[in-house]
N, C-alpha and C positions, 0 to 999 in steps of 0.2 A: 731631564726636561731641558729643552733648548732655551737659549737666552731670549729669543724673540717671544716664545710662549710665556716665559716668566714676566716679561715686560707687559704683555697683554693682560695677564692675570693681575699684575700690580695696578694697571689702569682700572680694571673692573672693580678691584677691591677699594681703591680710593673713591670711586664714584659711589658705590653702594654705602660705604661708611658715611660719606657726606650726606647722602639722602636720608639715612637714618638719623643723623645728628640734626638735620634741619628741624626736627620736631621740637627741639629745645626752645627756640625763640617763639614758636607759635603756642606759647603757654597761656591759653585762655582757660586754664583749669580753674576749679573752684567757682562754679557759676553762682553760688550763693554769695551775696555781697558781704565783704568783711565789714563788721561794725567798727568804725574807728573809735579810739578811746574817747572818753568823756573829758573834754577839755574846757568845761564850763568855767573853771577858775582862771583859765588863761585865754578864754574866748575874746576875740576883738569885738568891742561894742559896735552896734550897727552904724554909728556915725564916725567910727575911727578905722583907719587902715583898710578901707574897703574900696578905694578908688585908684584907678590907674592914671596915667598921664592924661590930662584934659578932663579929669573927673569921671572917666569911664569906669564903671564899677566892675571889678573882677568877682564873678559870682562864687558863692560857697559851693563846696561839693555836695551833691545830694546825700541826704542821710537816710539810712534804713535801719532804725533801731530795733526792729523786730526780727531781722535776719541775722544769722550767725555764719561765720566761715568755719569750715572744717579745718582742724589743725594741719599745719604744713611746715616743712623745714624752713627756718628763717622767716617765718611769717608771724605777725603780731604787732602790738602797739610799740614794743621796744625797738622795732626796725623801721618805724615811720619817721618822716621828716620831723625834726624837733627833738627826737630822742636818740638819733644816731647820725653822726656826721656823714657827709656825702661820700667820701672814699670808702667807708665801711659799708654803706648802703649798696654801693656798686658791687663790692665783693660778695655781699650776701645775695644780691640779685643773681649773680652769675651761677650760684649754686641753687638758689630757690627755684629759678625758672625751669631748668630741666627736671628737678626733683618733683615739681608739680605735675609732671606727666602721670604720676601714679593716681592722681585725683581727676583726671580728665573725664568729661561727660561725653555722650555720643556726639553732640554737635561740635565739640572740640576736635574729636577725631574726624568728623566730617570736613571741617575747615582745613585741617592738616592734610587730609587725603586729597582734597580738591587742589590745593597748592602743589603738593608733591606730584600728583598725576600730571598737572599742567606743565610743571617744570620738567619732569622726567620725559614726557612725550616730546617736548621741544628739543631735548638733548640727545634723542635717539634718531637714527642709528649712530653709533659712536664714530664710525668712519666718515660720515657725512650727515650731521644732524640737521633736523628740520629747521632749527632757528638759524643755522649758518646759511641755509638756502634763502630764508626770509631776509636775512641781513644782506645777502648779495643782491637780491631783487630790489631792495630799498635803495642801496647805493647806486645801482644801475639807473634807477628811475630818477634819483636826485642829481646824478652827475658829480664829477670830481670837484667842481667849483661852487657848490652850493654854500649858502651862509651857514657858519658853524657857531654855536653858542659855546661849546666846550673846547676852547683853546687855553693855553696857559694863563692868559690874561682873563679870559672869560671865567675860568675856574675860580680865580681869586675874587672876581667881582660878584659872582653868584654866592659864594660862601660868605663874603662880607655883607651882602644884602640880607642873608638869612640870620646872621648872628648880631648885626648892629642893633636891631630892635631888642634883642635879648639883653645886650649890654645896657641900652638905654632904660629898659624896664627894671633891671637890677639896680641901676643908679637911682631911679625914681623910688623904688621900694625902700632902699636903704636910707635915702634922704628924708622920706616921709613916714618911716617906720611902718610901711605897708607890708604886713606879713604875707598876705595872699600873693602879692606880686613877687616877692622874694621866693616864696615856696614854688611858684610856677616856674621860675627860671631854674631853681635848683632841681626840680623834677625833670625839666628838659635836658639839663646837662647830664643828669643821671641816666636817662634813657639813651642819650647819645653815646655815653661811655660804654654802657652795657651792649648796645648794638655794635659798636666797634669791636668789642671783645669777641662776640659771636661771629660777626662777619669775617674778621681776620682768621679766626680758627677754621671756619669752613673753607675759605679761599685757599688757605695754605694746605689743608688736607686734600682738597680736590685737585689742585694743580692743573687748572684748565686754561687753555689758550683763550685770549681775547680775540675780537674781530681783526685786530691789526697784527696778530702774531702768526708767523708761518704763512700758510695759505688761507687763513681765516676759517678753518674748519672746526674750531672749538674742540680740539683733541684733548683728552684727559690723560695726564701723566702721573697723577698722584703727588704725594708730598716731595718726591725726589726732585721735581722740576719747579715747584711752586715759587721758590725764591728767585729763580731765574726769570719767571714770567711776571712776578709782582711789579707794579700794582694791577696788572691785568688779571682777570679771573672771575670766578663765580662764587658768591653773588655780587651784585653791584653795591659798592660802599656808598656811592653818592645817593642812590635811591633809598637804600636802607636808612641813611642818616636823615634825609628829609622826612621820610615817613615815620621815623621815630619821633621827630619833633611834631609832626601832624597828629600822631597818636596821643601825645600828651595834651596838645591844644584841644582836640575834639572831646577828650574825656574830661579835662579839667574845666573848660569853659562851657561845655554843654550847650552850644548854640547852633541850631540847625542851619541857618544861612551861612554861618562861618564854616561849618563842616562841609557843606556843599561846595563852597568857594575853594576851600583847601584841597578837596579831592579833585576838583577841576584843575587846579594848579599842579597838583601831584601828577596827574595823567600827562599834562603838557611837559612837565619836567622829565618824566620817564621817557616820553616820546623823543625829546631832543637828544637824550643819551643814546638811544638806538639809532636815530637818524645821523648823529655825528660819529657813528662807528666806534663809540666808546665801549658799548656792551651789547651782548645779544639780548633778545627778548626774554629768554629764560632767566637771565641775570637780574633784570629789573623786576620781574614777577616775584622771584624768590626774595630779593632784597626789600621790595616794598612790603610784602606780606610780613616778613620777619620784623622789620623796623616798626611797622604800625602795631603789631601785636605786643612788642616790647613796650612801646610808649603807653599803650592802654594798660598793660599790666602794672607799670610803675605807678601810674596814678591810682589804680585800684588798691594796690597793696602798700604804697609808701606815702601817700598824701595824708596829712593830718586833717581832721574834721574842721571844715570852715577855714582852712588855711592857718589855724592857730598853732603856735609852737608851744609844746608842753613845758619847755624850760622857761619861757617868759623872758623878760628883760629886753632892753633895746637891741635893735638889729645892728646898729652902727655905734661905736663908742670911740671917743678920743679921750685919752687919760694922760696925766702927767707921769713922768718917768724920772727916776733918780739913778744916776750911775756914779761910780767912784770918781769920775773925772768931771762931773757936772750934772746937768739935768736936760730934759727934753720932753717930748710928747710921743705917745704911741697910739696907733689907731688899729681897729680890728672890726670885723663884722661876722655875724653868724650866717651860715649858708647851708 
């Protein structure tokens, strides 16, 4: 077999492996709602720990006491917020999400198929994919001097704007022993971390050019070239990260106006990434669907009922400390 033919087969193999693996983050399996543990002994009273900054109340998660979740790997009360610390929840999520494919329902496969077909259609034909043609048309229409959001400075500012409210909400929750607020931030960080794990895995497996690489044709080289192309590649990490945060917010807060506003912002966010020649259209579709599904999954399977922590106790503690050379204070918080 000639070397050129082996390279072509390697590209095809990398592409199809990545498309098969994209099913992992779209884990909307187990349609019956998992009944969170009974935390009545640790439940926050109605007049305590229920408000966010400015007195805005963070709603409790909806309860479905009559419905049960079918067993699944690394699912159950012992893996929820308050029973398992954040790093271990992230590791269990990375295994539990793809394992949940065995319990998918028809509508889960329908959602997966829709995203896969849309992404795959845009990435074919491999020598000159449809999304590369779309990208070239957009750049020709905008011209080389159009305003760009995604510059090195813009990247820092956008990410700071996304995470600054999370830091503020965490500080508020710790200072006021607001368990619901702290849980919301914890679940957001969890979804973000899991999304990064899957996004990086797929990007490195696929090894696809970005719009600014080579001739902007989005060629697929497989794992052998992925590190040379990084951080370019498929899917879009920016879009996946934002939609993971959105998935947590829409599931946890369960507010229709907020959900509509977040989706409008998400579409604008994704559009700027394509317009600024950061990613192809297929990259943002894949990344957005993956991140949103992970965010929703994390709230469904890892949130504690009503935001209560099963272990109880204060969220933030300052304690005296004695050492052989003197004394001092130590501080810590539960997350």
